[in-house]
All heavy atoms as an XYZ file, in Angstrom:
865
protein
N       5.427     32.494    -16.019
C       4.254     32.130    -15.261
C       4.497     30.799    -14.557
O       4.930     29.840    -15.172
C       3.058     32.014    -16.202
C       1.761     31.925    -15.495
S       0.468     32.564    -16.565
C      -0.547     31.166    -16.682
N       4.217     30.758    -13.282
C       4.459     29.568    -12.479
C       3.254     28.648    -12.517
O       2.118     29.092    -12.402
C       4.727     30.011    -11.044
C       5.514     29.011    -10.251
C       5.858     29.590     -8.889
O       6.227     30.769     -8.806
O       5.739     28.842     -7.922
N       3.509     27.347    -12.696
C       2.427     26.372    -12.701
C       2.129     25.909    -11.286
O       3.038     25.750    -10.480
C       2.820     25.139    -13.531
C       2.588     25.306    -15.005
C       2.777     23.988    -15.723
O       2.231     22.970    -15.284
O       3.494     24.000    -16.731
N       0.869     25.722    -10.989
C       0.479     25.171     -9.698
C       0.479     23.651     -9.829
O      -0.239     23.101    -10.661
C      -0.915     25.650     -9.300
C      -0.997     27.140     -9.083
S      -0.083     27.661     -7.636
C      -1.125     27.041     -6.354
N       1.293     23.002     -9.023
C       1.389     21.552     -9.075
C       0.953     20.991     -7.728
O       1.401     21.464     -6.683
C       2.832     21.105     -9.395
C       2.931     19.596     -9.406
C       3.281     21.685    -10.724
N       0.081     20.004     -7.757
C      -0.383     19.371     -6.528
C       0.663     18.425     -5.976
O       1.756     18.287     -6.533
N       0.337     17.768     -4.897
C       1.283     16.840     -4.286
C       1.537     15.630     -5.181
O       0.652     15.212     -5.930
C       0.595     16.427     -2.987
C      -0.860     16.644     -3.244
C      -0.940     17.803     -4.196
N       2.747     15.093     -5.079
C       3.039     13.852     -5.795
C       2.274     12.733     -5.109
O       2.262     12.632     -3.886
C       4.536     13.560     -5.770
C       5.333     14.587     -6.553
C       6.770     14.212     -6.674
N       7.395     14.072     -5.357
C       8.613     13.582     -5.154
N       9.338     13.181     -6.168
N       9.103     13.489     -3.949
N       1.620     11.912     -5.906
C       0.826     10.838     -5.328
C       0.831      9.606     -6.212
O       1.363      9.616     -7.320
C      -0.601     11.321     -5.043
C      -1.364     12.022     -6.175
C      -2.080     11.026     -7.046
C      -2.336     13.005     -5.570
N       0.230      8.559     -5.665
C       0.087      7.298     -6.383
C      -1.390      7.004     -6.560
O      -2.192      7.240     -5.662
C       0.746      6.149     -5.607
C       2.246      6.292     -5.508
C       2.830      6.932     -4.430
C       3.070      5.796     -6.502
C       4.205      7.068     -4.332
C       4.444      5.930     -6.423
C       5.005      6.561     -5.334
O       6.362      6.703     -5.248
N      -1.739      6.484     -7.728
C      -3.123      6.161     -8.056
C      -3.227      4.702     -8.480
O      -2.239      4.078     -8.854
C      -3.615      7.047     -9.198
O      -3.576      8.395     -8.819
N      -4.441      4.188     -8.468
C      -4.719      2.832     -8.939
C      -4.333      2.721    -10.411
O      -4.699      3.587    -11.213
C      -6.204      2.532     -8.741
S      -6.750      0.969     -9.467
N      -3.637      1.683    -10.776
C      -3.199      1.497    -12.166
C      -4.374      1.249    -13.100
O      -4.285      1.505    -14.290
C      -2.209      0.344    -12.259
S      -2.942     -1.274    -11.936
N      -5.480      0.789    -12.569
C      -6.630      0.414    -13.378
C      -7.565      1.593    -13.674
O      -7.973      1.792    -14.804
C      -7.388     -0.711    -12.666
C      -8.371     -1.411    -13.560
O      -8.078     -1.709    -14.701
N      -9.538     -1.664    -13.028
N      -7.888      2.395    -12.630
C      -8.903      3.443    -12.804
C      -8.411      4.847    -12.434
O      -9.159      5.803    -12.546
C     -10.145      3.109    -11.987
S      -9.903      3.232    -10.209
N      -7.168      4.959    -11.982
C      -6.552      6.249    -11.613
C      -7.173      6.890    -10.370
O      -7.005      8.084    -10.154
C      -6.560      7.241    -12.788
C      -5.842      6.733    -14.019
C      -4.364      6.513    -13.725
N      -3.726      5.866    -14.853
C      -2.645      6.303    -15.457
N      -2.038      7.372    -15.029
N      -2.158      5.649    -16.468
N      -7.829      6.119     -9.552
C      -8.323      6.597     -8.271
C      -7.112      6.902     -7.381
O      -6.187      6.105     -7.292
C      -9.193      5.502     -7.637
C      -9.881      5.937     -6.370
O     -10.019      7.113     -6.095
N     -10.324      4.955     -5.600
N      -7.108      8.051     -6.727
C      -5.970      8.434     -5.880
C      -5.917      7.549     -4.640
O      -6.907      7.416     -3.921
C      -6.066      9.894     -5.494
C      -5.957     10.814     -6.683
C      -6.103     12.280     -6.322
O      -6.334     12.637     -5.180
N      -5.973     13.131     -7.312
N      -4.728      6.977     -4.384
C      -4.583      5.991     -3.317
C      -3.675      6.464     -2.181
O      -3.982      6.265     -1.024
C      -4.046      4.640     -3.869
C      -4.981      4.092     -4.948
C      -3.826      3.628     -2.751
C      -6.384      3.757     -4.489
N      -2.538      7.070     -2.504
C      -1.581      7.426     -1.452
C      -0.698      8.587     -1.884
O      -0.458      8.792     -3.079
C      -0.720      6.221     -1.102
N      -0.208      9.322     -0.906
C       0.727     10.412     -1.152
C       2.161      9.900     -1.127
O       2.501      9.026     -0.320
C       0.577     11.491     -0.071
C      -0.751     12.222     -0.004
C      -0.791     13.120      1.227
C      -0.975     13.031     -1.269
N       2.994     10.488     -1.975
C       4.408     10.131     -1.977
C       5.048     10.384     -0.609
O       5.914      9.629     -0.168
C       5.150     10.910     -3.069
C       6.619     10.687     -3.065
N       7.180      9.484     -3.432
C       7.647     11.490     -2.703
C       8.497      9.569     -3.312
N       8.799     10.774     -2.871
N       4.587     11.418      0.076
C       5.134     11.751      1.397
C       4.860     10.672      2.441
O       5.497     10.662      3.496
C       4.565     13.079      1.900
C       5.096     14.274      1.123
O       6.074     14.115      0.361
O       4.523     15.368      1.273
N       3.932      9.765      2.163
C       3.603      8.693      3.104
C       4.377      7.402      2.850
O       4.144      6.402      3.531
C       2.098      8.409      3.075
C       1.289      9.540      3.693
O       1.830     10.257      4.563
O       0.120      9.713      3.312
N       5.316      7.422      1.886
C       6.154      6.248      1.646
C       7.135      6.109      2.799
O       7.873      7.040      3.128
C       6.922      6.352      0.306
C       7.905      5.197      0.164
C       5.972      6.387     -0.865
N       7.148      4.937      3.409
C       8.105      4.634      4.476
C       9.312      3.918      3.890
O      10.441      4.195      4.249
C       7.449      3.770      5.571
C       6.321      4.562      6.239
C       8.472      3.296      6.591
C       5.450      3.732      7.158
N       9.053      2.965      2.985
C      10.132      2.178      2.381
C       9.724      1.715      0.994
O       8.562      1.390      0.751
C      10.452      0.963      3.251
O      11.395      0.139      2.616
N      10.711      1.662      0.102
C      10.482      1.149     -1.254
C      11.134     -0.218     -1.445
O      11.244     -0.707     -2.559
C      11.036      2.130     -2.292
C      10.260      3.432     -2.342
C      10.775      4.324     -3.445
C       9.938      5.589     -3.553
N      10.381      6.433     -4.660
N      11.554     -0.846     -0.365
C      12.289     -2.114     -0.485
C      11.514     -3.293      0.098
O      12.065     -4.116      0.820
C      13.656     -1.985      0.195
O      13.492     -1.657      1.557
N      10.232     -3.373     -0.238
C       9.409     -4.492      0.207
C       9.077     -5.391     -0.975
O       9.216     -4.994     -2.127
C       8.124     -3.982      0.871
C       8.308     -3.673      2.325
C       9.032     -2.564      2.720
C       7.777     -4.491      3.308
C       9.229     -2.273      4.057
C       7.957     -4.213      4.647
C       8.681     -3.100      5.023
N       8.613     -6.590     -0.658
C       8.245     -7.574     -1.667
C       6.746     -7.839     -1.564
O       6.241     -8.141     -0.481
C       9.020     -8.877     -1.428
C       8.839     -9.922     -2.487
C       9.450     -9.534     -3.812
O      10.420     -8.807     -3.878
N       8.871    -10.019     -4.890
N       6.042     -7.702     -2.689
C       4.623     -8.023     -2.735
C       4.421     -9.396     -3.336
O       5.382    -10.147     -3.536
N       3.207     -9.725     -3.651
C       2.917    -11.014     -4.293
C       3.519    -11.090     -5.694
O       3.930    -12.138     -6.145
C       1.412    -11.213     -4.413
C       0.732    -11.555     -3.142
C      -0.723    -11.894     -3.436
N      -1.412    -12.235     -2.215
C      -2.600    -11.782     -1.881
N      -3.240    -10.967     -2.685
N      -3.167    -12.149     -0.770
N       3.523     -9.943     -6.391
C       3.939     -9.929     -7.800
C       5.180     -9.079     -8.054
O       5.317     -8.493     -9.110
C       2.786     -9.383     -8.661
C       1.514    -10.165     -8.458
O       1.501    -11.374     -8.619
N       0.445     -9.493     -8.077
N       6.057     -8.974     -7.079
C       7.262     -8.176     -7.279
C       7.409     -7.092     -6.230
O       6.894     -7.209     -5.121
N       8.110     -6.026     -6.621
C       8.405     -4.945     -5.695
C       7.153     -4.288     -5.138
O       6.143     -4.179     -5.825
C       9.256     -3.886     -6.385
C      10.681     -3.867     -5.877
C      11.532     -2.905     -6.627
N      11.449     -1.588     -5.991
C      11.797     -0.475     -6.586
N      12.228     -0.483     -7.820
N      11.724      0.666     -5.954
N       7.276     -3.810     -3.896
C       6.162     -3.138     -3.236
C       6.710     -2.044     -2.329
O       7.885     -2.067     -1.947
C       5.343     -4.144     -2.437
N       5.844     -1.098     -2.008
C       6.206      0.015     -1.139
C       5.404     -0.083      0.156
O       4.228     -0.468      0.135
C       5.891      1.354     -1.804
C       6.601      1.613     -3.094
C       6.136      2.583     -3.957
C       7.734      0.910     -3.483
C       6.772      2.867     -5.159
C       8.375      1.166     -4.679
C       7.902      2.146     -5.517
N       6.024      0.318      1.257
C       5.339      0.393      2.539
C       4.903      1.836      2.762
O       5.723      2.751      2.699
C       6.269     -0.055      3.674
C       5.666     -0.054      5.080
C       4.584     -1.130      5.207
C       6.744     -0.263      6.132
N       3.604      2.035      2.990
C       3.022      3.359      3.193
C       2.456      3.477      4.607
O       1.912      2.507      5.141
C       1.857      3.597      2.212
C       2.266      3.868      0.803
C       2.546      2.828     -0.071
C       2.362      5.168      0.330
C       2.908      3.070     -1.389
C       2.722      5.426     -0.990
C       3.007      4.384     -1.840
N       2.515      4.678      5.149
C       1.914      4.919      6.461
C       0.399      5.094      6.360
O      -0.316      4.786      7.316
C       2.537      6.155      7.118
O       2.374      7.297      6.305
N      -0.087      5.575      5.227
C      -1.520      5.805      5.026
C      -1.918      5.418      3.604
O      -1.095      5.465      2.694
C      -1.879      7.286      5.214
C      -1.554      7.817      6.560
N      -0.361      8.429      6.846
C      -2.256      7.812      7.710
C      -0.346      8.788      8.112
N      -1.488      8.426      8.661
N      -3.187      5.099      3.423
C      -3.766      4.868      2.097
C      -5.220      5.337      2.154
O      -5.874      5.230      3.195
C      -3.688      3.398      1.709
N      -5.704      5.882      1.036
C      -7.081      6.387      0.986
C      -7.814      5.766     -0.195
O      -7.201      5.175     -1.079
C      -7.104      7.924      0.836
O      -6.430      8.279     -0.373
C      -6.443      8.611      2.011
N      -9.123      5.931     -0.196
C      -9.958      5.424     -1.288
C      -9.782      3.930     -1.511
O      -9.734      3.452     -2.645
C      -9.695      6.199     -2.583
C     -10.020      7.662     -2.431
O     -11.000      8.021     -1.808
N      -9.182      8.509     -2.997
N      -9.673      3.212     -0.401
C      -9.501      1.759     -0.454
C     -10.573      1.084      0.382
O     -11.224      1.708      1.217
C      -8.115      1.326      0.066
C      -7.925      1.805      1.506
C      -7.002      1.809     -0.840
C      -6.790      1.134      2.230
N     -10.735     -0.200      0.158
C     -11.547     -1.069      1.000
C     -10.607     -2.109      1.583
O      -9.689     -2.567      0.899
C     -12.629     -1.773      0.185
C     -13.621     -0.829     -0.435
S     -14.908     -1.688     -1.375
C     -13.994     -2.901     -2.296
N     -10.833     -2.452      2.840
C      -9.998     -3.442      3.517
C     -10.800     -4.727      3.654
O     -11.920     -4.719      4.160
C      -9.547     -2.921      4.902
C      -8.690     -3.960      5.615
C      -8.784     -1.610      4.754
N     -10.208     -5.820      3.177
C     -10.876     -7.121      3.229
C     -10.753     -7.771      4.601
O     -10.263     -7.153      5.556
N     -11.184     -9.019      4.701
C     -11.121     -9.730      5.978
C      -9.677    -10.024      6.401
O      -8.793    -10.206      5.562
C     -11.881    -11.030      5.719
C     -11.907    -11.193      4.236
C     -11.793     -9.831      3.636
N      -9.478    -10.075      7.700
C      -8.153    -10.367      8.255
C      -7.852    -11.853      8.117
O      -8.743    -12.695      8.237
C      -8.099    -10.000      9.738
C      -8.298     -8.537     10.017
C      -8.316     -8.306     11.526
C      -8.677     -6.873     11.848
N      -8.753     -6.642     13.292
N      -6.568    -12.152      7.863
C      -6.129    -13.553      7.838
C      -4.653    -13.614      8.206
O      -3.902    -12.661      7.988
C      -6.370    -14.190      6.473
C      -5.593    -13.570      5.339
C      -5.871    -14.254      4.004
O      -7.045    -14.382      3.620
O      -4.889    -14.648      3.344
N      -4.252    -14.722      8.791
C      -2.842    -14.929      9.113
C      -2.112    -15.421      7.877
O      -2.607    -16.317      7.173
C      -2.689    -15.947     10.250
C      -3.079    -15.378     11.598
O      -3.152    -14.142     11.738
O      -3.295    -16.173     12.524
N      -0.944    -14.809      7.606
C      -0.116    -15.223      6.466
C       1.328    -15.331      6.914
O       1.825    -14.489      7.659
C      -0.176    -14.205      5.322
C      -1.435    -14.244      4.538
C      -1.339    -13.397      3.283
N      -2.679    -13.095      2.808
C      -3.017    -12.019      2.138
N      -2.112    -11.113      1.831
N      -4.261    -11.823      1.760
N       1.996    -16.355      6.406
C       3.433    -16.485      6.602
C       4.109    -15.714      5.482
O       4.049    -16.113      4.321
C       3.855    -17.959      6.588
C       3.411    -18.692      7.810
N       4.101    -18.635      8.998
C       2.330    -19.476      8.036
C       3.475    -19.355      9.898
N       2.397    -19.882      9.337
N       4.721    -14.584      5.819
C       5.428    -13.741      4.857
C       6.923    -13.931      5.047
O       7.361    -14.682      5.920
C       5.010    -12.279      5.050
C       3.500    -12.014      4.936
C       3.179    -10.580      5.309
C       3.006    -12.330      3.540
N       7.706    -13.242      4.245
C       9.161    -13.394      4.314
C       9.720    -13.055      5.699
O      10.738    -13.590      6.099
C       9.838    -12.519      3.259
C       9.558    -12.982      1.840
S      10.165    -11.845      0.584
C      11.920    -11.978      0.800
N       9.036    -12.173      6.419
C       9.518    -11.744      7.734
C       8.770    -12.404      8.882
O       8.828    -11.926     10.013
C       9.428    -10.209      7.861
O       8.091     -9.806      7.569
C      10.397     -9.529      6.916
N       8.052    -13.483      8.611
C       7.365    -14.211      9.666
C       5.855    -14.161      9.544
O       5.307    -13.718      8.537
N       5.196    -14.591     10.611
C       3.738    -14.645     10.635
C       3.173    -13.266     10.934
O       3.611    -12.581     11.855
C       3.277    -15.641     11.705
C       1.771    -15.816     11.852
C       1.154    -16.418     10.581
C       1.465    -16.690     13.064
N       2.177    -12.860     10.115
C       1.488    -11.585     10.298
C      -0.008    -11.799     10.079
O      -0.407    -12.676      9.313
C       1.955    -10.546      9.264
C       3.368    -10.135      9.392
N       4.411    -10.902      8.919
C       3.924     -9.036      9.955
C       5.551    -10.271      9.166
N       5.284     -9.147      9.799
N      -0.825    -10.991     10.742
C      -2.245    -10.907     10.406
C      -2.366     -9.738      9.443
O      -1.937     -8.624      9.757
C      -3.111    -10.662     11.656
O      -2.905    -11.736     12.574
C      -4.589    -10.599     11.274
N      -2.895    -10.016      8.253
C      -3.002     -9.002      7.203
C      -4.412     -9.021      6.629
O      -5.166     -9.971      6.825
C      -1.970     -9.219      6.069
C      -0.553     -9.142      6.597
C      -2.201    -10.535      5.362
N      -4.752     -7.946      5.915
C      -6.024     -7.865      5.198
C      -5.741     -7.259      3.833
O      -5.065     -6.227      3.740
C      -7.013     -6.997      5.978
N      -6.202     -7.904      2.786
C      -6.011     -7.359      1.441
C      -6.701     -6.004      1.331
O      -7.736     -5.775      1.961
C      -6.571     -8.301      0.376
C      -5.689     -9.521      0.155
O      -4.490     -9.474      0.497
O      -6.203    -10.530     -0.356
N      -6.102     -5.102      0.536
C      -6.714     -3.804      0.286
C      -7.050     -3.694     -1.198
O      -6.289     -4.145     -2.055
C      -5.840     -2.608      0.756
C      -5.687     -2.617      2.263
C      -4.500     -2.578      0.084
N      -8.203     -3.100     -1.466
C      -8.758     -2.984     -2.811
C      -9.045     -1.522     -3.123
O      -9.426     -0.762     -2.232
C     -10.083     -3.744     -2.908
C     -10.028     -5.176     -2.489
C     -10.137     -5.535     -1.147
C      -9.891     -6.185     -3.428
C     -10.091     -6.862     -0.753
C      -9.842     -7.518     -3.044
C      -9.943     -7.845     -1.705
O      -9.902     -9.165     -1.325
N      -8.940     -1.150     -4.379
C      -9.385      0.166     -4.825
C     -10.893      0.237     -4.605
O     -11.620     -0.697     -4.981
C      -9.046      0.354     -6.301
S      -9.728      1.879     -7.005
N     -11.372      1.324     -4.009
C     -12.815      1.420     -3.728
C     -13.637      1.688     -4.991
O     -14.849      1.508     -4.973
C     -13.092      2.478     -2.658
S     -12.800      4.159     -3.170
N     -13.007      2.093     -6.086
C     -13.750      2.330     -7.331
C     -13.833      1.082     -8.209
O     -14.916      0.666     -8.586
C     -13.117      3.465     -8.136
C     -13.497      4.841     -7.614
O     -14.368      4.932     -6.721
O     -12.914      5.823     -8.093
N     -12.697      0.476     -8.521
C     -12.695     -0.637     -9.487
C     -12.469     -2.009     -8.848
O     -12.499     -3.014     -9.535
C     -11.654     -0.383    -10.570
S      -9.948     -0.563    -10.004
N     -12.198     -2.047     -7.545
C     -12.011     -3.299     -6.782
C     -10.709     -4.031     -7.106
O     -10.546     -5.200     -6.765
C     -13.184     -4.264     -6.958
C     -14.561     -3.666     -6.738
C     -14.797     -3.358     -5.272
N     -16.201     -3.140     -4.973
C     -16.741     -1.942     -4.780
N     -16.019     -0.854     -4.904
N     -18.016     -1.826     -4.464
N      -9.772     -3.365     -7.747
C      -8.453     -3.953     -8.022
C      -7.739     -4.224     -6.703
O      -7.730     -3.389     -5.800
C      -7.622     -2.971     -8.862
C      -6.233     -3.435     -9.203
C      -6.190     -4.440    -10.342
O      -7.118     -4.467    -11.166
O      -5.208     -5.194    -10.401
N      -7.146     -5.415     -6.548
C      -6.347     -5.709     -5.358
C      -5.040     -4.940     -5.489
O      -4.310     -5.088     -6.472
C      -6.060     -7.216     -5.212
C      -5.182     -7.474     -3.998
C      -7.348     -8.002     -5.108
N      -4.739     -4.096     -4.511
C      -3.552     -3.233     -4.571
C      -2.428     -3.715     -3.669
O      -1.272     -3.363     -3.883
C      -3.934     -1.804     -4.178
C      -5.023     -1.156     -5.021
C      -5.459      0.160     -4.398
C      -4.541     -0.949     -6.450
N      -2.750     -4.496     -2.670
C      -1.756     -4.957     -1.712
C      -2.444     -5.418     -0.452
O      -3.507     -6.035     -0.511
N      -1.867     -5.091      0.725
C      -2.479     -5.498      1.980
C      -2.133     -4.521      3.096
O      -1.252     -3.696      2.966
C      -2.066     -6.909      2.379
C      -0.599     -7.102      2.622
C       0.090     -6.834      3.779
C       0.371     -7.628      1.711
N       1.411     -7.158      3.630
C       1.620     -7.645      2.375
C       0.297     -8.086      0.397
C       2.788     -8.099      1.762
C       1.463     -8.529     -0.201
C       2.689     -8.539      0.470
N      -2.895     -4.652      4.175
C      -2.661     -3.869      5.380
C      -2.157     -4.812      6.460
O      -2.717     -5.891      6.655
C      -3.955     -3.193      5.846
C      -3.783     -2.364      7.100
C      -5.090     -1.713      7.521
C      -4.877     -0.859      8.770
N      -6.132     -0.279      9.246
N      -1.102     -4.404      7.153
C      -0.613     -5.172      8.289
C      -1.488     -4.866      9.499
O      -1.523     -3.735      9.969
C       0.833     -4.797      8.631
C       1.865     -5.335      7.681
C       2.465     -4.518      6.744
C       2.257     -6.665      7.737
C       3.428     -5.006      5.880
C       3.217     -7.167      6.875
C       3.799     -6.334      5.953
O       4.755     -6.821      5.098
N      -2.194     -5.846      9.975
C      -3.038     -5.682     11.155
C      -2.275     -6.042     12.435
O      -2.430     -5.382     13.449
C      -4.299     -6.548     11.042
C      -5.189     -6.176      9.875
C      -5.931     -4.865     10.047
O      -5.888     -4.281     11.149
O      -6.561     -4.419      9.072
N      -1.477     -7.108     12.361
C      -0.717     -7.547     13.530
C       0.565     -8.230     13.101
O       0.581     -8.992     12.139
C      -1.555     -8.522     14.361
C      -0.846     -8.985     15.606
C      -1.740     -9.810     16.503
N      -0.958    -10.238     17.665
C      -1.233    -11.285     18.394
N      -2.291    -12.028     18.113
N      -0.486    -11.612     19.417
N       1.632     -7.932     13.825
C       2.908     -8.617     13.637
C       3.181     -9.412     14.904
O       3.034     -8.892     16.013
C       4.029     -7.607     13.391
N       3.573    -10.643     14.754
C       3.774    -11.510     15.912
C       5.192    -11.421     16.469
O       5.413    -11.741     17.627
C       3.418    -12.962     15.561
C       1.932    -13.127     15.354
C       1.359    -12.973     14.090
C       1.090    -13.400     16.419
C      -0.004    -13.097     13.905
C      -0.282    -13.520     16.243
C      -0.818    -13.380     14.976
O      -2.178    -13.491     14.799
N       6.137    -10.985     15.658
C       7.519    -10.829     16.125
C       7.762     -9.375     16.519
O       7.340     -8.449     15.823
C       8.491    -11.260     15.033
C       8.404    -12.744     14.725
C       9.407    -13.183     13.678
O      10.479    -12.556     13.562
O       9.098    -14.148     12.969
N       8.445     -9.182     17.630
C       8.676     -7.837     18.165
C       9.362     -6.920     17.152
O       9.026     -5.743     17.050
C       9.515     -7.935     19.447
C       9.467     -6.703     20.303
C       8.071     -6.320     20.789
O       7.274     -7.207     21.139
O       7.781     -5.112     20.806
N      10.285     -7.447     16.378
C      11.035     -6.619     15.414
C      10.177     -6.166     14.239
O      10.588     -5.280     13.489
C      12.250     -7.383     14.854
O      11.792     -8.582     14.211
C      13.236     -7.738     15.958
N       8.998     -6.737     14.087
C       8.119     -6.404     12.965
C       6.929     -5.536     13.376
O       6.113     -5.160     12.542
C       7.613     -7.690     12.299
C       8.721     -8.593     11.794
C       9.588     -7.914     10.762
O       9.087     -7.346      9.799
N      10.892     -7.955     10.951
N       6.836     -5.175     14.640
C       5.691     -4.413     15.160
C       5.509     -3.061     14.465
O       4.399     -2.543     14.394
C       5.822     -4.195     16.669
C       5.706     -5.462     17.490
C       4.263     -5.855     17.616
C       4.111     -7.018     18.593
N       2.754     -7.555     18.578
N       6.597     -2.482     13.943
C       6.500     -1.172     13.279
C       5.592     -1.204     12.051
O       5.108     -0.163     11.602
C       7.891     -0.659     12.888
C       8.505     -1.357     11.692
C       8.388     -0.799     10.419
C       9.179     -2.563     11.820
C       8.927     -1.426      9.311
C       9.728     -3.193     10.720
C       9.605     -2.625      9.477
O      10.142     -3.253      8.380
N       5.303     -2.379     11.520
C       4.461     -2.510     10.325
C       2.969     -2.449     10.636
O       2.159     -2.199      9.737
C       4.738     -3.847      9.628
C       6.136     -3.976      9.077
C       6.322     -5.353      8.491
C       7.728     -5.572      8.012
N       7.921     -6.963      7.563
N       2.595     -2.640     11.879
C       1.185     -2.686     12.236
C       0.483     -1.385     11.852
O       0.969     -0.291     12.135
C       1.022     -2.964     13.733
C       1.436     -4.368     14.099
C       1.274     -4.701     15.564
O       1.143     -3.772     16.411
O       1.291     -5.898     15.877
N      -0.671     -1.534     11.176
C      -1.436     -0.376     10.730
C      -0.933      0.254      9.444
O      -1.517      1.212      8.949
N       0.146     -0.293      8.865
C       0.735      0.236      7.635
C       0.240     -0.570      6.429
O      -0.339     -1.639      6.571
C       2.260      0.171      7.704
C       2.887      0.750      8.961
C       2.949      2.228      8.935
C       3.736      2.859     10.053
N       3.491      2.431     11.401
N       0.517     -0.039      5.235
C       0.004     -0.617      3.996
C       1.125     -0.994      3.047
O       2.057     -0.216      2.846
C      -0.900      0.401      3.283
C      -2.098      0.790      4.084
C      -2.025      1.817      5.006
C      -3.299      0.118      3.923
C      -3.129      2.179      5.760
C      -4.417      0.473      4.668
C      -4.327      1.502      5.590
N       1.003     -2.164      2.441
C       1.860     -2.569      1.331
C       1.070     -2.338      0.055
O      -0.055     -2.847     -0.077
C       2.235     -4.067      1.433
C       3.241     -4.295      2.552
C       2.779     -4.582      0.099
C       4.624     -3.731      2.292
N       1.626     -1.529     -0.846
C       1.024     -1.334     -2.162
C       2.021     -1.820     -3.202
O       3.183     -1.405     -3.195
C       0.674      0.138     -2.385
C      -0.336      0.736     -1.406
C      -0.534      2.220     -1.677
C      -1.664     -0.002     -1.460
N       1.571     -2.705     -4.062
C       2.462     -3.289     -5.060
C       2.757     -2.284     -6.164
O       1.850     -1.617     -6.676
C       1.841     -4.556     -5.629
C       1.665     -5.610     -4.545
C       1.577     -7.004     -5.079
O       2.305     -7.324     -6.044
O       0.791     -7.785     -4.531
N       4.016     -2.186     -6.509
C       4.451     -1.213     -7.517
C       3.709     -1.413     -8.841
O       3.367     -0.446     -9.518
C       5.961     -1.324     -7.726
C       6.500     -0.237     -8.615
C       7.999     -0.327     -8.780
C       8.460      0.773     -9.725
N       9.779      0.540    -10.252
N       3.425     -2.646     -9.204
C       2.744     -2.928    -10.473
C       1.263     -2.533    -10.454
O       0.613     -2.504    -11.491
C       2.864     -4.416    -10.817
O       2.177     -5.200     -9.865
N       0.732     -2.213     -9.272
C      -0.694     -1.882     -9.138
C      -0.968     -0.394     -8.962
O      -2.117      0.022     -8.903
C      -1.288     -2.623     -7.931
C      -1.150     -4.128     -8.006
C      -2.054     -4.699     -9.045
C      -2.008     -6.219     -8.991
N      -3.137     -6.827     -9.675
N       0.103      0.406     -8.859
C      -0.063      1.840     -8.664
C       0.743      2.608     -9.717
O       1.725      2.096    -10.257
C       0.357      2.285     -7.242
C       1.789      1.850     -6.918
C      -0.639      1.768     -6.212
C       2.298      2.314     -5.562
N       0.289      3.816    -10.015
C       0.981      4.677    -10.971
C       1.219      6.040    -10.324
O       0.450      6.489     -9.477
C       0.200      4.844    -12.295
C       0.105      3.537    -13.034
C      -1.180      5.420    -12.047
N       2.293      6.698    -10.746
C       2.638      8.015    -10.242
C       1.774      9.088    -10.909
O       1.505      9.017    -12.101
C       4.109      8.340    -10.543
C       5.093      7.440     -9.852
C       6.504      7.788    -10.307
C       7.541      6.927     -9.657
N       8.894      7.268    -10.133
N       1.385     10.085    -10.112
C       0.637     11.248    -10.628
C       1.326     12.512    -10.126
O       1.848     12.536     -9.010
C      -0.802     11.224    -10.125
C      -1.586      9.964    -10.448
C      -2.237      9.986    -11.808
O      -2.155     10.997    -12.525
O      -2.851      8.963    -12.159
N       1.337     13.565    -10.939
C       1.921     14.878    -10.567
C       3.430     14.828    -10.299
O       3.913     15.458     -9.386
C       1.213     15.475     -9.339
C      -0.208     15.841     -9.617
O      -0.587     16.114    -10.751
N      -1.022     15.820     -8.588
N       4.167     14.053    -11.095
C       5.621     13.953    -10.882
C       6.327     14.877    -11.822
O       6.167     15.041    -12.902
C       6.085     12.521    -11.040
C       5.626     11.683     -9.911
C       4.345     11.304     -9.637
C       6.415     11.152     -8.857
N       4.298     10.572     -8.495
C       5.544     10.448     -7.984
C       7.764     11.196     -8.556
C       6.001      9.807     -6.840
C       8.190     10.530     -7.434
C       7.310      9.858     -6.583
């Protein structure tokens, strides 16, 4: 008998709210505030905080922190604007910290 398995996804480490699909991972080689982070093309069930300019490892960016919409855990940030041409590909994408998300359906 074959088991029906849903898509591989990532959930909030605190409340298990579904946040992102594995298929939306662009890169696993990013740095968050607290260690390794993943760059995602999409994220769901989140709230986006106010925009602010931050000096990150790759230069100045306008970013907004992203929170789980259920438990309000800070999960990472959204790139709103990149000031350097080589970083423009990040605009509209999400950084989710590895320590803040857990794998589901793996």
